[in-house]
C-alpha positions as CSV (number, residue, x, y, z in Angstrom):
1,M,-98.1,19.5,-32.5
2,I,-96.4,16.8,-34.5
3,K,-98.6,13.7,-35.0
4,Y,-97.3,10.7,-33.1
5,F,-96.6,7.8,-35.5
6,K,-96.7,4.5,-33.6
7,E,-95.2,2.9,-36.7
8,L,-91.9,4.4,-35.8
9,E,-91.7,2.3,-32.6
10,N,-91.3,-0.9,-34.7
11,R,-89.9,0.3,-37.9
12,E,-88.4,-3.0,-38.8
13,E,-91.9,-4.5,-39.1
14,Y,-93.1,-1.9,-41.7
15,Y,-93.7,-3.7,-45.0
16,L,-95.9,-3.6,-48.1
17,A,-97.9,-6.7,-48.8
18,L,-97.1,-7.3,-52.5
19,V,-97.0,-10.1,-54.9
20,N,-94.1,-10.9,-57.2
21,V,-95.6,-10.6,-60.7
22,E,-92.5,-12.0,-62.2
23,D,-92.9,-15.2,-60.2
24,N,-95.1,-17.1,-62.6
25,G,-93.8,-20.6,-61.9
26,K,-90.7,-20.1,-64.1
27,K,-87.0,-19.5,-63.4
28,E,-84.6,-17.7,-65.7
29,V,-81.4,-19.4,-66.9
30,Y,-79.0,-16.4,-67.4
31,D,-76.2,-18.2,-69.2
32,Y,-78.3,-19.9,-71.9
33,R,-76.8,-19.6,-75.3
34,I,-79.4,-18.0,-77.6
35,P,-79.7,-19.6,-81.1
36,L,-78.5,-17.7,-84.1
37,S,-81.9,-17.9,-85.6
38,F,-83.2,-15.6,-82.9
39,I,-80.6,-13.0,-83.6
40,E,-81.3,-13.1,-87.3
41,K,-85.0,-12.9,-86.8
42,Y,-84.8,-9.7,-84.8
43,S,-81.7,-8.2,-86.4
44,E,-83.6,-5.0,-87.2
45,I,-84.3,-4.4,-83.5
46,F,-80.6,-4.6,-82.7
47,K,-79.8,-2.2,-85.6
48,Q,-82.4,0.3,-84.4
49,G,-81.2,-0.1,-80.8
50,D,-77.9,1.7,-81.6
51,L,-79.8,4.6,-83.2
52,L,-82.2,4.9,-80.2
53,I,-79.3,5.0,-77.8
54,N,-77.5,7.7,-79.8
55,I,-80.7,9.8,-79.7
56,F,-80.9,9.3,-76.0
57,N,-77.3,10.3,-75.3
58,R,-77.8,13.6,-77.3
59,F,-81.3,14.5,-76.0
60,N,-81.7,17.4,-73.6
61,I,-84.4,16.2,-71.2
62,D,-84.3,19.3,-69.0
63,E,-85.1,21.5,-72.0
64,W,-88.0,19.2,-73.0
65,F,-89.2,19.2,-69.4
66,K,-89.3,23.0,-69.2
67,K,-91.4,23.2,-72.4
68,N,-93.9,20.5,-71.4
69,I,-94.3,21.0,-67.6
70,Y,-97.0,23.7,-68.2
71,I,-98.8,21.6,-70.9
72,D,-99.2,18.4,-68.9
73,Y,-97.5,18.5,-65.5
74,E,-98.0,14.9,-64.5
75,N,-97.0,13.4,-67.8
76,A,-93.9,15.6,-68.0
77,C,-92.9,14.5,-64.5
78,S,-93.5,10.8,-65.4
79,V,-91.5,11.0,-68.7
80,S,-88.7,12.9,-67.1
81,S,-88.6,10.4,-64.2
82,E,-88.4,7.5,-66.6
83,F,-85.7,9.2,-68.7
84,E,-83.5,9.7,-65.6
85,S,-84.2,6.2,-64.4
86,I,-82.9,4.9,-67.8
87,E,-79.9,7.3,-67.4
88,E,-79.0,5.5,-64.1
89,E,-79.0,2.0,-65.7
90,I,-78.0,2.4,-69.4
91,Y,-74.2,2.3,-68.9
92,W,-74.0,-1.0,-67.0
93,I,-76.6,-2.6,-69.4
94,L,-74.5,-1.6,-72.4
95,D,-71.2,-2.7,-70.7
96,E,-72.7,-6.2,-70.2
97,Y,-74.1,-6.3,-73.7
98,K,-70.9,-5.3,-75.4
99,K,-68.8,-8.1,-73.7
100,I,-67.5,-10.8,-76.1
101,D,-68.9,-13.6,-74.0
102,F,-72.3,-12.0,-73.1
103,S,-75.1,-13.9,-71.5
104,S,-78.8,-14.3,-72.5
105,K,-79.6,-12.0,-69.6
106,A,-77.5,-9.3,-71.2
107,I,-79.6,-9.6,-74.4
108,E,-82.8,-9.5,-72.3
109,N,-81.6,-6.4,-70.4
110,Y,-80.7,-4.7,-73.7
111,L,-84.1,-5.5,-75.3
112,Y,-85.8,-4.0,-72.2
113,L,-83.7,-0.9,-72.5
114,I,-84.7,-0.5,-76.1
115,K,-88.3,-1.1,-75.2
116,R,-88.2,1.6,-72.5
117,L,-86.6,4.0,-75.0
118,S,-89.1,3.4,-77.7
119,F,-91.9,3.9,-75.2
120,I,-90.8,7.3,-73.9
121,Y,-89.9,8.4,-77.5
122,I,-93.7,8.3,-78.2
123,D,-93.9,11.3,-75.9
124,L,-90.6,12.9,-76.8
125,F,-91.2,12.6,-80.5
126,P,-95.0,12.5,-81.1
127,K,-94.7,12.9,-84.8
128,N,-93.0,9.5,-84.9
129,K,-95.6,7.9,-82.6
130,E,-96.7,5.2,-85.1
131,Y,-93.1,4.1,-85.7
132,Y,-92.2,3.8,-82.0
133,T,-95.5,2.1,-81.1
134,S,-94.8,-0.5,-83.8
135,L,-91.2,-1.0,-82.7
136,N,-92.3,-1.4,-79.1
137,K,-94.7,-4.2,-80.1
138,T,-91.9,-6.0,-82.0
139,I,-89.6,-5.7,-79.0
140,I,-92.2,-7.2,-76.7
141,E,-92.6,-10.1,-79.1
142,A,-88.8,-10.7,-79.1
143,I,-88.6,-10.5,-75.3
144,N,-91.4,-13.1,-75.0
145,E,-89.7,-15.4,-77.4
146,L,-86.4,-15.0,-75.6
147,K,-88.0,-15.9,-72.3
148,K,-89.0,-19.3,-73.7
149,Y,-85.3,-20.1,-74.2
150,M,-84.3,-18.8,-70.8
151,T,-86.8,-20.3,-68.4
152,I,-87.5,-23.6,-66.6
153,Q,-90.7,-24.5,-64.7
154,Y,-90.9,-24.7,-60.9
155,E,-93.5,-24.4,-58.2
156,Q,-94.4,-20.8,-57.8
157,N,-94.7,-18.8,-54.6
158,K,-95.9,-15.3,-55.4
159,K,-96.2,-13.7,-51.9
160,D,-93.6,-11.0,-51.4
161,N,-93.7,-8.8,-48.2
162,V,-91.4,-5.9,-49.1
163,Y,-89.9,-4.4,-45.8
164,Q,-89.0,-0.8,-45.8
165,P,-85.5,0.3,-44.8
166,D,-84.9,2.2,-41.6
167,A,-84.7,5.5,-43.3
168,W,-87.5,7.7,-42.1
169,Y,-88.4,11.4,-41.9
170,I,-91.5,13.3,-40.8
171,T,-92.3,15.9,-43.4
172,P,-92.9,19.6,-42.3
173,N,-96.6,19.1,-43.2
174,G,-96.9,15.9,-41.1
175,Y,-96.4,12.8,-43.3
176,L,-94.1,9.8,-42.9
177,Y,-91.5,9.8,-45.6
178,N,-89.2,6.8,-46.3
179,V,-86.2,7.5,-48.6
180,G,-85.9,3.9,-49.7
181,K,-82.6,2.4,-50.8
182,Y,-80.5,2.0,-53.9
183,G,-81.2,5.6,-54.8
184,H,-84.4,5.2,-56.9
185,K,-85.3,8.6,-58.4
186,G,-89.0,8.3,-57.6
187,R,-88.4,8.7,-53.9
188,D,-84.8,9.7,-53.2
189,L,-84.6,13.5,-53.1
190,S,-80.9,13.6,-54.0
191,F,-81.9,13.5,-57.7
192,N,-84.3,16.4,-57.2
193,Y,-81.6,18.3,-55.4
194,N,-79.1,17.9,-58.2
195,R,-81.7,19.0,-60.7
196,I,-82.5,22.1,-58.6
197,K,-78.8,23.0,-58.3
198,Y,-78.5,22.8,-62.1
199,S,-81.6,24.8,-62.6
200,I,-80.5,27.6,-60.3
201,N,-77.0,27.7,-61.7
202,Y,-78.3,28.0,-65.3
203,N,-81.2,30.3,-64.2
204,E,-84.0,28.0,-65.4
205,N,-87.5,28.9,-64.5
206,I,-88.8,25.5,-63.1
207,L,-88.7,27.0,-59.5
208,E,-90.8,30.0,-60.3
209,N,-94.3,30.6,-58.8
210,H,-94.4,27.4,-56.7
211,K,-95.7,25.4,-59.7
212,T,-93.8,22.3,-58.9
213,S,-94.6,22.1,-55.2
214,D,-98.2,23.1,-55.8
215,G,-98.4,20.3,-58.4
216,Y,-97.3,17.7,-55.9
217,L,-99.6,19.1,-53.2
218,N,-102.5,18.9,-55.7
219,M,-101.6,15.3,-56.5
220,S,-101.6,14.5,-52.8
221,K,-105.0,16.1,-52.3
222,E,-106.4,14.2,-55.2
223,I,-105.1,10.8,-53.9
224,K,-106.5,11.5,-50.5
225,E,-109.9,12.4,-51.9
226,K,-110.1,9.4,-54.2
227,G,-108.6,7.0,-51.7
228,Y,-106.6,4.9,-54.1
229,I,-103.2,4.6,-56.0
230,T,-103.0,3.8,-59.7
231,T,-100.6,1.2,-61.1
232,G,-98.7,4.1,-62.8
233,Q,-98.3,6.0,-59.6
234,F,-97.0,2.9,-57.8
235,K,-94.4,2.4,-60.6
236,N,-93.4,6.1,-60.6
237,F,-92.8,6.5,-56.9
238,L,-91.9,2.9,-55.7
239,N,-90.8,1.0,-58.8
240,Y,-90.8,-2.4,-57.2
241,I,-90.9,-5.5,-59.4
242,S,-93.5,-6.9,-57.0
243,Q,-96.9,-5.2,-57.2
244,P,-100.0,-4.7,-55.1
245,V,-102.9,-7.1,-55.6
246,Y,-105.1,-4.9,-57.9
247,L,-108.6,-6.0,-57.1
248,E,-110.3,-3.0,-58.7
249,Y,-110.2,-1.2,-62.0
250,I,-111.3,2.4,-62.5
251,N,-111.6,3.6,-66.1
252,G,-109.7,0.5,-67.1
253,I,-106.7,1.3,-64.8
254,P,-105.7,-1.0,-62.0
255,V,-105.9,0.7,-58.6
256,T,-105.1,-0.3,-55.0
257,R,-106.6,1.0,-51.7
258,E,-104.0,-0.7,-49.5
259,R,-103.3,1.6,-46.6
260,H,-99.5,1.2,-46.3
261,I,-99.0,1.7,-50.0
262,I,-101.1,4.9,-50.0
263,E,-99.4,6.3,-46.9
264,L,-95.9,5.5,-48.2
265,I,-96.6,7.2,-51.6
266,L,-98.3,10.2,-50.0
267,G,-95.2,10.6,-47.8
268,I,-93.0,10.7,-50.9
269,I,-95.2,13.1,-52.8
270,N,-95.5,15.5,-49.8
271,A,-91.7,15.2,-49.2
272,K,-91.2,16.4,-52.7
273,A,-93.7,19.2,-52.3
274,C,-92.0,20.5,-49.1
275,F,-88.5,20.1,-50.6
276,Y,-89.3,22.0,-53.7
277,R,-91.2,24.7,-51.7
278,F,-88.0,25.7,-49.8
279,F,-86.0,26.0,-53.0
280,E,-88.8,27.8,-54.8
281,D,-88.8,30.4,-52.0
282,L,-85.0,30.6,-52.2
283,Y,-85.3,31.3,-55.9
284,I,-88.1,33.8,-55.5
285,Y,-87.1,35.7,-52.4
286,T,-83.3,35.9,-52.5
287,E,-81.3,38.3,-54.6
288,S,-78.7,35.8,-55.8
289,P,-80.0,32.2,-55.6
290,Q,-76.6,31.0,-57.0
291,N,-74.7,32.5,-54.1
292,E,-77.2,31.1,-51.6
293,I,-76.8,27.6,-53.0
294,E,-73.1,27.9,-52.5
295,K,-73.7,28.8,-48.8
296,I,-76.0,25.8,-48.4
297,I,-73.4,23.5,-49.9
298,D,-70.8,24.9,-47.5
299,W,-72.9,25.0,-44.3
300,T,-74.3,21.4,-44.9
301,N,-71.3,19.8,-46.6
302,D,-73.7,19.3,-49.4
303,D,-75.3,16.5,-47.4
304,I,-78.9,15.8,-48.4
305,G,-79.9,14.7,-44.9
306,D,-78.7,18.0,-43.4
307,I,-80.4,20.0,-46.1
308,L,-83.7,18.2,-45.5
309,V,-83.6,19.0,-41.7
310,R,-81.9,22.4,-41.6
311,C,-83.3,24.0,-44.8
312,C,-86.5,22.3,-45.6
313,G,-87.8,21.6,-42.0
314,F,-87.9,17.8,-42.1
315,H,-87.6,15.8,-38.9
316,K,-85.1,12.9,-39.2
317,V,-85.7,9.6,-37.4
318,E,-82.2,8.4,-36.5
319,S,-81.5,4.8,-37.4
320,T,-78.3,4.5,-35.4
321,Q,-79.7,6.0,-32.1
322,T,-82.6,4.5,-30.3
323,K,-85.8,6.5,-30.3
324,T,-84.1,9.7,-31.4
325,I,-85.4,12.4,-33.8
326,T,-83.2,15.3,-35.2
327,T,-85.1,18.5,-36.0
328,S,-84.4,22.2,-36.6
329,L,-87.8,23.2,-35.2
330,I,-87.3,26.0,-32.7
331,N,-90.2,25.1,-30.4
332,Y,-89.5,21.4,-30.6
333,E,-90.3,20.7,-26.9
334,S,-94.0,21.5,-27.4
335,E,-94.3,20.3,-30.9
336,F,-92.7,16.9,-30.0
337,S,-94.3,16.6,-26.5
338,D,-96.1,13.3,-27.4
339,Y,-92.7,11.8,-28.5
340,I,-90.9,13.1,-25.4
341,N,-93.6,11.6,-23.2
342,N,-93.1,8.3,-24.9
343,G,-89.4,8.2,-24.2
344,W,-88.0,9.8,-27.4
345,T,-85.0,12.0,-27.4
346,I,-85.3,15.1,-29.6
347,R,-82.0,16.4,-30.9
348,F,-82.0,20.0,-32.1
349,I,-79.7,21.5,-34.8
350,P,-80.0,25.2,-35.9
351,P,-82.1,25.8,-39.0
352,I,-81.0,27.7,-42.1
353,I,-83.7,30.2,-42.9
354,I,-84.6,32.6,-45.8
355,N,-84.5,36.2,-44.7
356,K,-87.0,37.9,-47.1
357,D,-86.0,41.3,-45.9
358,K,-82.3,40.9,-46.5
359,K,-82.9,38.7,-49.6
360,N,-80.5,36.0,-48.4
361,I,-80.3,32.9,-46.3
362,E,-79.0,32.8,-42.7
363,E,-78.0,30.3,-40.1
364,Y,-80.3,30.8,-37.1
365,D,-78.8,33.2,-34.5
366,S,-76.8,31.0,-32.1
367,D,-76.8,33.7,-29.4
368,F,-80.6,33.4,-29.2
369,L,-80.3,29.7,-28.8
370,I,-77.8,30.0,-26.0
371,I,-80.1,32.5,-24.2
372,R,-83.1,30.2,-24.7
373,Q,-81.2,27.3,-23.1
374,L,-80.2,29.4,-20.1
375,L,-83.8,30.6,-19.5
376,K,-84.9,26.9,-19.5
377,K,-82.6,26.1,-16.5
C-alpha cells in the first residue's frame, strides 16, 4: 500500500527554513563602473579566462565520466553535475560580458564562471592541480575586491523560507519527489533522460549492471542511517543560494538534520535511482535498446512526465486538478486505498512494460484493462 503523505493536502505550505547567506547587510550595485586599476591588477585572470573557456568547450565530459564513475562514483557524479550546470549558464554569462556597455555584475558573473571552471579542472586535470588551485585563490581575491566597489550597507534580514513548487510525484519505492523549477540538473530528471538517450544511441556502458541506480540507493541508505545531509549534498541536489542553518560539523564538514531538507533530498535521490533502474533494465533485457527508446519517444511524445508515470512507475500528483493522482499501477484501487478514502481521485493510464521474454517493451494490454473494468461493475 502506498504511504499516505499528509503534506500533499497542503502543498503550498511546504517550505524549507533556510537563511540567505548572501544577505550580509549589503546590497549590490549592478551598474557601478569598475575602475581601470582593477582590470589592470587582475588582467592575467581575464587572459586565462579565455583559455579555460576554450578548454571547457572542447572537453568531453561524458567520456571522462565513463572512465571515472568506477573509480569514485560520488565525486564523478558531482563533477559531472557541476560541468553540466556550467553548460546551462555559460552562454548567457558570456553574452553579457562581451557587450560593449557591460555592467559590474557581468564582470562578477564572469569571474564566478572562471572560478567554477578552475575548481572542476582540479579534478579533470589533476596533474595541473597546483596551478588551478592557485588561480582559484586569485579569482576569489578579485571577487572579494570587486564586491567592495559594488555594495552598499543596509539592515540585513537573513530569514528565507523557500517554498517548493506544486510539482510532486511519489516514487515507486515510496518517497515524495519534487521536481523543482527552472530545470536545475540536480533534481530535474530531464537532464538525466537526455544523457540516457545519448548513452543508448552511442552504446555507452553507463547503464550496465545497475551501477548507477545502486549507487543512488546506497547513497539514500547512508543518509538515512547517518540522519544528516552535508553542505555538498545540499548544493548538489538543491543548489539554492540560501542555506540551512548548519549547527553541527562532522569531520570538519557542515551538516544539517532538518527533516524537510533530508526528506526532499532523499526524494530526489530515490527518484534518480528508480528512473535509472528502468532504463538500466531496458538496456540489459531488450534486444535493441535504440529501437525501444524510439518507441518510448513515440508513445509518450517524449514527455518526461509521461515517461516517469508510464515507464518508471512514478505516481504524479496533479497540480491543475484538485486531489488527483495519475498512476500506471494496475492494482491502484488497493494500493491507493488510503488516498481514495481521503477524497482523492486516482487517474489510471496504461503502463509501458519491459517484456524480458520477447526482449522488447510493450504497452499494457488494453483488452485486459477493458475486461477488468467490466468485471468491477
